[in-house]
C-alpha positions, 0 to 999 in steps of 0.5 A, spaced: 540 358 212 534 359 207 527 360 211 521 356 208 516 361 209 508 360 211 505 364 205 510 368 201 508 373 196 510 372 188 511 377 183 512 377 176 518 380 172 514 385 168 512 388 175 517 394 174 515 396 167 508 396 169 510 400 176 514 405 172 508 406 167 503 408 172 508 413 176 510 416 169 503 417 168 502 420 175 497 415 176 499 413 184 492 415 187 485 412 187 484 414 180 488 410 174 488 405 169 490 399 173 484 400 178 479 399 172 484 393 169 484 389 176 477 390 177 475 388 170 479 381 172 476 380 178 469 381 175 471 376 169 474 371 173 468 371 178 463 372 173 460 377 178 459 385 176 459 389 182 465 390 185 469 395 189 476 396 191 478 399 198 484 399 202 483 392 206 479 387 207 477 389 214 475 396 211 471 392 206 467 389 212 466 395 215 463 398 209 459 392 208 456 393 215 455 400 214 451 398 207 446 394 212 445 400 217 449 396 223 449 401 228 451 402 236 447 397 240 445 392 234 448 385 234 452 381 229 453 374 229 460 372 227 464 366 226 469 365 232 474 361 229 477 367 225 482 372 225 480 378 229 479 383 223 473 379 221 470 382 227 473 388 229 469 392 224 462 390 228 465 394 234 467 400 230 460 401 229 458 400 237 455 393 235 456 387 239 458 380 236 455 374 238 460 368 236 458 361 233 462 355 234 465 351 228 462 345 225 467 338 224 467 338 217 471 344 214 471 348 221 467 354 219 461 356 222 456 351 224 449 352 221 446 348 227 449 353 232 447 359 228 440 356 228 440 356 235 443 363 236 438 366 231 432 362 235 435 364 241 434 372 239 427 371 236 425 368 243 428 374 246 424 379 241 431 381 238 434 380 231 441 380 229 442 385 223 447 381 220 451 374 219 459 374 218 461 367 215 468 366 214 471 361 209 477 359 213 484 358 210 480 358 203 475 352 205 468 354 203 463 354 209 456 351 208 453 356 205 447 353 202 445 351 209 447 358 212 443 362 206 437 358 208 437 360 215 439 367 213 432 367 209 428 364 214 430 369 219 431 375 215 438 376 217 443 378 211 450 375 210 456 378 209 462 373 206 469 374 209 472 370 203 479 374 205 482 367 204 478 364 199 479 367 192 478 362 187 475 357 192 467 355 190 461 351 191 456 348 186 453 355 187 459 359 185 465 363 187 466 364 195 464 372 196 459 371 191 454 367 194 451 372 200 448 379 200 455 382 200 462 379 200 469 381 202 476 379 199 483 381 201 489 382 197 494 382 204 501 381 203 500 373 204 494 372 200 494 368 193 494 375 190 497 381 193 496 388 192 501 389 198 495 391 202 487 392 199 481 388 199 474 388 195 467 389 196 462 385 192 455 387 192 448 385 189 447 391 185 452 397 183 448 402 187 451 399 193 458 399 190 457 406 189 454 408 196 460 404 199 465 408 194 462 414 197 463 412 204 470 410 203 472 416 199 471 421 205 463 421 203 464 427 199 457 430 197 456 433 190 459 440 190 464 444 187 468 445 194 468 439 199 461 438 202 460 433 207 453 431 210 455 424 212 461 421 216 466 418 211 472 414 211 479 414 208 479 407 205 481 409 198 485 403 194 491 406 190 493 405 182 500 402 185 496 397 189 492 395 183 499 394 178 501 389 183 494 385 183 493 386 175 500 383 174 499 377 178 492 375 177 494 373 170 497 367 173 491 366 178 490 359 176 497 357 177 498 360 184 491 356 186 494 349 183 501 350 187 497 351 193 493 345 192 499 341 190 502 343 197 496 340 200 497 334 196 504 333 198 503 333 205 497 328 205 501 323 201 508 324 205 506 326 212 506 319 216 505 319 223 500 313 222 494 317 222 495 321 228 495 327 224 489 330 221 487 335 216 482 340 215 478 337 209 471 341 208 465 338 204 467 333 198 463 337 193 466 344 194 473 346 191 478 350 196 484 354 194 488 351 200 490 358 201 494 354 207 494 347 209 492 346 216 493 340 220 491 337 227 496 333 232 494 329 238 495 334 243 497 341 245 504 339 248 506 336 241 503 342 237 508 347 241 514 342 241 513 341 233 512 348 231 519 350 235 522 344 232 520 346 225 522 353 227 529 351 229 530 348 222 528 355 219 521 353 217 515 358 219 509 355 221 503 358 225 498 356 230 490 355 228 487 362 229 485 363 237 477 363 237 475 370 238 470 368 244 477 366 247 480 373 246 480 378 252 477 383 248 471 379 246 470 375 253 464 377 255 460 376 248 455 371 247 457 364 244 453 358 241 457 352 240 461 346 243 468 349 243 470 344 238 474 350 235 478 351 242 481 344 240 483 346 233 486 352 236 490 348 241 492 342 237 492 346 230 498 348 225 498 351 219 504 349 214 508 353 209 503 353 203 506 359 198 505 358 191 512 359 190 515 353 194 519 348 191 519 341 191 525 340 195 522 345 200 516 341 201 520 335 202 524 338 207 518 340 211 515 333 211 522 330 212 522 334 219 515 333 221 516 325 220 523 325 224 519 329 229 513 325 229 515 318 228 519 316 234 512 319 238 508 313 235 513 308 233 
């Protein structure tokens, strides 16, 4: 029986010849023509000049925090409803995350609770070194209000746009809207390089500094000289081949993800008992994953089990980081809305390669399970 996967990568037929070309040229490390070509694709598409490629989105967040001089003992304000990789680099540096709950529309960082956290720190004579906001499942966060607060309190913003390549607001593409932005090219993303990520910055000097740190901080010298701590965050030319060949179809891949969302909206029944992550109407989401909310935790667990029995892969909505044992003692500002999303939320198959009959199988199974509960 064929599995219907959550978000399976798609590769173009030409990829084998492109890989062979890179191998024949012996360009398999962090220098090669495809690195430049892939970087230029990103620059042209995002209309943003200052981009560096690194080994992962997590590495890129780590470098972004280093560029902002985050050190041990500092505080960084983070979105709670996200994958732990958005937060772990804060801990790498010995800093302490402060978690912000979600807003109803879009499920991303609530500007109201962000304001409460910033004001709380101000009253206590402390100031966070950075804010990390996530565009969850490709849904743009409320960047206009978040950047207003950033400017008011003097705290720079890092956009974690790992899931949001191609998503945008009226101000531009996600990842280009704040002081620093991050993309991911992990295996399940719209564009994958197997592993890898990108850092976006307001100046080429910052990207140059990030590259210096990400390539073991080698000082200018005829030998290996090191005066700063560096990291092995290189992005290889072979990874770039994968990204370059796929990026030619970025618009098609986004259309397919959005079509999956529209299919679910049209064909899921359950008499209004299932709701979707919607976001702000003026924004454009790539719909990396379609996420829905069912009436209670028991239904969520049983539905996911039922779909799995029928070879359909799903995933719960992210468990809020403030509930994770690793971060249970950190400060939190919110109303626990995101906890409800976790307990009742399900991510449905949304890959760019899904066929129409596969999408209908998912909705048919979902309706079969849900209809008797509310008939």
